[in-house]
C-alpha positions as CSV (number, residue, x, y, z in Angstrom):
1,X,0.0,0.0,0.0
2,X,1.3,3.5,-0.9
3,X,0.7,6.4,1.4
4,X,0.3,10.1,0.4
5,X,1.3,12.8,2.7
6,X,-1.0,15.6,1.6
7,X,-0.1,18.1,4.3
8,X,3.6,18.1,4.9
9,X,4.7,21.7,4.3
10,X,7.8,20.8,2.2
11,X,7.7,24.4,0.9
12,X,8.8,25.6,4.4
13,X,12.3,27.3,4.4
14,X,13.4,24.8,7.0
15,X,13.5,22.1,4.4
16,X,15.6,24.1,1.9
17,X,18.9,22.2,2.7
18,X,17.3,18.8,2.8
19,X,14.2,18.9,0.7
20,X,15.5,16.3,-1.8
21,X,16.6,14.0,0.9
22,X,13.3,14.2,2.7
23,X,11.4,13.4,-0.6
24,X,13.8,10.5,-1.3
25,X,13.3,9.0,2.2
26,X,9.6,9.3,1.8
27,X,9.7,7.6,-1.6
28,X,11.8,4.8,-0.2
29,X,9.2,4.3,2.5
30,X,6.5,4.0,-0.1
31,X,5.0,7.5,0.2
32,X,3.9,9.1,-3.0
33,X,4.1,12.9,-3.4
34,X,1.3,15.5,-3.6
35,X,2.4,19.1,-3.7
36,X,0.0,22.0,-3.4
37,X,1.3,25.2,-4.7
38,X,-0.8,28.3,-4.2
39,X,-0.6,31.1,-6.8
40,X,-2.7,33.3,-4.5
41,X,-5.3,32.9,-1.7
42,X,-7.8,31.5,-4.2
43,X,-6.0,29.4,-6.8
44,X,-3.6,26.5,-6.5
45,X,-2.1,23.6,-8.4
46,X,-1.9,20.1,-7.1
47,X,1.0,18.1,-8.5
48,X,0.9,14.4,-7.7
49,X,3.2,11.4,-8.3
50,X,2.0,8.0,-7.1
51,X,4.6,5.3,-7.8
52,X,2.1,2.5,-7.6
53,X,0.2,2.3,-10.0
54,X,2.6,4.8,-11.7
55,X,0.3,7.8,-12.1
56,X,1.2,11.4,-12.0
57,X,-0.2,14.7,-13.2
58,X,-1.5,18.1,-12.2
59,X,-4.9,19.3,-11.0
60,X,-5.8,23.0,-10.8
61,X,-8.0,23.9,-7.8
62,X,-9.9,27.0,-6.7
63,X,-11.1,27.8,-3.2
64,X,-14.9,27.5,-2.9
65,X,-15.2,28.4,0.8
66,X,-14.1,32.0,1.2
67,X,-14.0,32.2,5.0
68,X,-10.2,31.7,5.1
69,X,-9.4,34.2,2.4
70,X,-9.1,37.3,4.7
71,X,-6.7,35.4,7.0
72,X,-4.7,34.3,4.0
73,X,-4.5,37.8,2.5
74,X,-3.4,39.2,5.8
75,X,-0.6,36.6,6.1
76,X,0.5,37.4,2.5
77,X,0.5,41.1,3.3
78,X,2.6,40.5,6.5
79,X,5.1,38.4,4.5
80,X,5.8,41.0,1.9
């Protein structure tokens, strides 16, 4: 059975030096990858790679519940 970690925060700066190693260890342990990259507070792209049964691709997504948008926009503003 392959597992997918869908909430792992590999985009965090703390993984910069070891991101490739973390992904390699996860793959060796049978964990597929699913990366969610947000373009802004509403739109994102999910990229997935599941080694068994060897499928991969991308799925664009858009937020449909807007209650978190103000918090997201405030965080983006603070980070700039």
